[in-house]
N, C-alpha and C positions, 0 to 999 in steps of 0.2 A: 502493499499500500504504500500510497505519498505520503508528504509529511501533513498535508492538507486533509488528507482520509483519516489521519490516526488524530486529529486535534479532538480534543474533548473525550478521548478514548481513555481511562484510567486504567495505568496497570502498576501494579506493585511488584515490586522487583525484592527480591531476598538480598539484601545487603549484608554479608558477613564482616568486613571490614577488609576483605581481602581483595586483590588486583581484579580479579575477574570479575567479581559481582560490580565491584567499582565501575569496571567498563562497560559489563551489561547497562548498568545504570546511564553511564554518559550517552552511550548509542539509541538508548531506547529515548532518551532526552531531544539527541539531536535527529531523530525521526519522529518527533512531532506529537508522541506520546505525553498525556498526564501523566507523570510519573510522580509516584509515591514510594519511599523505601520501607523495608520491614525488618529490623534486626531482631533475631530470636537468640533468647538464652535460654539454653536446653539440661545444662549442668548445673546444680547449687552448689555441688562439693568443691570451694573454692580451696585448693590446697598450694600453700607457696612453693612458687618455683615450676608449677604446671598450668596450672588456670589462668589464662589470659583474657579472660571474658571482659573485665574493665576496659583492658585496651583494646578489643574487639569493637568495643562499642564505640570508645572515643574515635578510632579510625574511621567507624560509620559516621559519626557525626563530622567530621572533617570532610568526608566525601560529597556528602548531604549538602552542607554549607558553600563548599566550593563550587557544586553543580546548581544551587539555589532549589532543593527539593525538600518535601518534608520526609522527616523520619518518625517512625513509630517504634517502639521499644516494647518486645511482649516475651513474657516467659512462659515457654512450654515445658517446662521440665519434669511436671507429674504426667503428661501426657507421654513425653519421651521415656521415662523409666518405666510405665506400664506397658508403652507399644513397643518398643525397641529393646531398652536397657534388660528387661526381664526376661526376655526372648534371649537376649543374646547369653545370659547368664545360664539360663535352660541347656542351651546349644550346649555351652562347655561344660555343664556337669553332666550330660547325657554323653560327652563322646567325641561332638560335632565339632567342627571349624566353622564357626559363624561368621555371616559379612553384614556387621551392622549399618553400612553405607547404602546397602539397598532396602534395607527396611527403614532407614532415615527419609531416604525418597518417597517410598511409598506412605507410610506413614506420618510423617512430618512434614517435609517441605512441600509435598503435593497431597496433605492430609489435610492437618490441622492448620497448616500456615493458608490451604487454597481456602479454608472455610472463613479463617481469620480475615482475609483479603478481601473476600466478599463483604462481610461487614462494614468494610472501609468504603464501599463503593466500586470496588475494582471490577472491570470487565475482563481482565486477564492477568496474570499471574508470569512471573519471569524469573530467572535463575540465571547464574554465570556458568552453567554446564557446558561442556564443549560437545553438543549434540546437536542433531534437528529436526524437525518437525514440520511434517505437512499435513495441512488442515482439511485432509478429504474426510470422508464419512465411511468407515471408521478414519482416524488420523493414522499415520506413519511415523515411525520413531525409525530415523536416521543416523549414522555415523556422524559423527563431527570430521569436519576437515582435516584436520590435524591427527593423523593418525596417532602420534605419540600423545595424544591428549585426549581422544575419543573417549565418552563417559557414557555411551548408551548402554554399555554395561550393566551400569548402577540405576540405571532409568527402566529395565526392563519391565518391572512388575508396579511399574506406575499405569494406573487405570485409564483407559481410553478415555473417558470423560474430563479427567484432568489437562492428559496429553491436548486436549481439542481448545484448552483456557489458556496455554501455556506459550511461553516464546522463550527462545535460544538463541539472544542477540549474537554470540560468541561460536556460533555452530561452524560458519564458513569462515572463520580465522583460525591463524596458529596462534601458540603462546607467544612466540616472537613478536607478532603482530600486535596481540593485546600488550605486550609490555612497551612496545612503541608508542601505541594511542595514548596509553596512561601518562607517558612520560611526556608525549608532544602537548597533552592538555593540562599538564601540571597537575594529575592526580595526586594526591598526599600519599597514596598507597603503591606509587608506580615502580619502587625497589622492593617492597616487601616481598618476602620469600613466602613461598608456598606452603601452606598447614599440610602437616600430616599427622598419622595416630589415628586414636577410635572416635570415629564420629560425633562431633560436639562435645568429645570428652579432651580431646587433644593428645599431645605428646607425652609419656611418662614411661619410667619402667614398666614394662607390659607385666611380667611375672609379679612384681609386687604390686601391681594395681588388681590384677587377677586374685591373688590370694587372699583379699580384703572380701570376697565374695563366693569363691569355691575353694573348699579345703583340699589340702595338698596331702596326698599319701604316696609319700616316697618308696619306691621300689627300684628292681634290677632293671638294668640294661642288658641284650642279652643281642648276639649276633645271630645270624641264619641258621645256625647249626645250633643254636641254645646255649652258648658257652657264654658267661656272664660277663661283660666286658666294662661295667661301669654302673651308676645308681642316677635314676633319675628323680626330678623333684616333684612329680606328680603329673599323669598321662594327661590331663586337660590343658597344660602348658606346651605340648607338643604338636606340630601337625606335620603330614605326610611331605617327605622331600626337605623339613628342616633340617640345615647342617649347624648353625649357631647356638651355643648353648648347651651342647651334648656333653662337654667335660670330659671324653673320652681319653684324648690324648694319644700318644704313641704307644703303639706296642709292637715288640721286636717281632711277634709271629706272624703280623698283620700286615706290614709295611706302612709307608706314608700318606695312603691316598685317604682323604677326608672319609668320614663317617656321615652317614644321613638317616634320617626315621624312614623305616617302611612300614610299620604296621604298630598298633597299640592294642595290645591284648589286656582287656579290662578284666577279662575273668580272673587273669593270673596276676595284675596290675604289674604288667611286664613292656617295656620299649622294645620293639624289634629295629635294631640299625643293621646299614649294610654298607660297605666301602664302595665308592666310586658314583660319581654323579649319573653314570648309565647303568648302573645294576638293574637287571630285568625285575626285580621284586617293586623297582621304582615306578614300574610302567604298568599300564591299564590299555586293555583293548577296549573295554567298553565300559558301560554305567547304565544304574537306573537311576530315574528323577522324580520327584513330586512336585506338590503344590504348585502347578504348572500354572502360568499367566500368558496367554497368548492374545497380543494386543490388538490384532483385527480378527479375534476367533480362532478357533481351531483351524489348522491347515486342513483343507479340503482332501488331501494326499492321505492323512489318518485315518480317514473313515473307512470303514469296512476289511481294517487290516491290511491298508495299503502302507506304503514308506514314502516318508520324507526326504528326498536328499537336498542337503544345505551344509551349512559350515557351523563351528562353534565355538565357543569360548570356556573353558573351564576356570580361567582366572583373567582377570584384569589385565590390559595390553600385552595377552596373548594373540600371536597372528591367528587370523582363522585357520580353524581344521575341518577338513573335509569329515562330513560323517553321515550316516543314515540313522534315521529315527523311527521308531514302530511304537504302536500301543503297547503295555504292557496289561499287567495284570491292576485292578481298580483303578487310581487315579494316575499310574506312571507312564512314562514312557521308557522305551530301551532305546540306548544312543550307541552305535556301535561307530569307532573310528577307521579312518582307511591307514592311519598311522597309529600306534601307541603312545598313548598320552602319559605325561610325567609328573608323578605328585598330584593326582586327582586326591582331593580332600572334601569325604561327606561332610556336608553342611556348607557348603559353597554351593554356587549357581551355577548351571550350566547354561548358557544365553545363545540362543539358533539366531542365525542370520541367512539371508540370501542376497549377496552381492551387499549393498550399503544398507538393506532395509533388516533392523531388527525385528525379527517375530515375536519375541517373547523367550519365557525360559522358565526354569525350575530349579530346585534345591535338589543337590546331589545326595542322594540316598546311600549307595553302595557303588564300589567300582570290583571291575574284573580284571583280573591278570591276565599277562599273554597267554598261560598255558591252559585259562579256561576256569582256573579256581576263582574263587571269588574273594576280594580284598580285606572286606568288611560286610557284616550281615548285622540288621538289627534284630535285638532279641532284648526282652524287658526294658530296662530304662536306658539302653543305648546299645551303639554298635560293638560288635564284638569281632574278634577275628574267627575266621571259618574253620571248619573243621579240619583243614589241611594242617593247621597248628600254626607256629611261628614262622614257617614259609610264606604264609598268605601277607600279601601286598596291599598296601592301602592304595 
């Protein structure tokens, strides 16, 4: 739309205090929208040295003053704890590796944020995500133009009706272009580094933080033959493919190759580690996923036992992986990859694509190794290694 056509159309942009959302607000103002900014506080526990909520709010104020747009501030901490953080903890306690950023988008940024924006009179909402949306019926979610920053993976669970009201001003830009725009227009956040860490909680020592909520139960680390080679701090603190923090060190009989987490045996409270980043037990040929969300509805190819040929990602920033998808039991799908996938982590999301279009995705429930054995299976309160014992891979 032209600047004239956008006049008097109120859009509320989520302004975190970072450079991406700052430039999103700038571009919307240039496009003629009536722009309001909304800064969310979603974590109340302010720990010295880790929580920067006050600084983020101050940066958001400085950006709004610079652009001449109003700033609203709201606290969604109760909603965040109920809808995202409790699920995050439950997953860790059950032995999964959760992805809170996906739930943050679905439940907070495109959930309660959208509802609040409507009360502010918004016709549209906007964020600083690197993604694109085509406002068809139903809307289509597309990858961002910058392959190194594309965030469609994190948006695949957002409801179609929310995408229909969403704008992603950065979708056609690269990160370098965003930095340049921020600098050229004198935005006070132009040189601010990107935030990392847990969604809305920020950067902090992860094991120390998680131990406040998930009980530690130390136990043995074993190699693929079952020989004890170290001690772990508690299985929830580890994830498939992890290298750092194992504390195994050099072993005369094992050589110098680094060790990686291959599996977690919750029944025996045992962590299985293997040497070498290309060890076969780190790879999975297929997986099953549930809690599926298809942005434009389930693909027609999956009806009546058909097969969907597409690509998928099992983690953010992974290159597209060719795969085939079939309906499984219950609400699940079975995904088989053209090439084995490394360190597939149950609890994370598999997201499906056809070219630039994000079709949707679901939560990974179990992975199957290259030899046909199941890497993890659900039983009781969480995943367990399969009957193949300690050779089972995640």
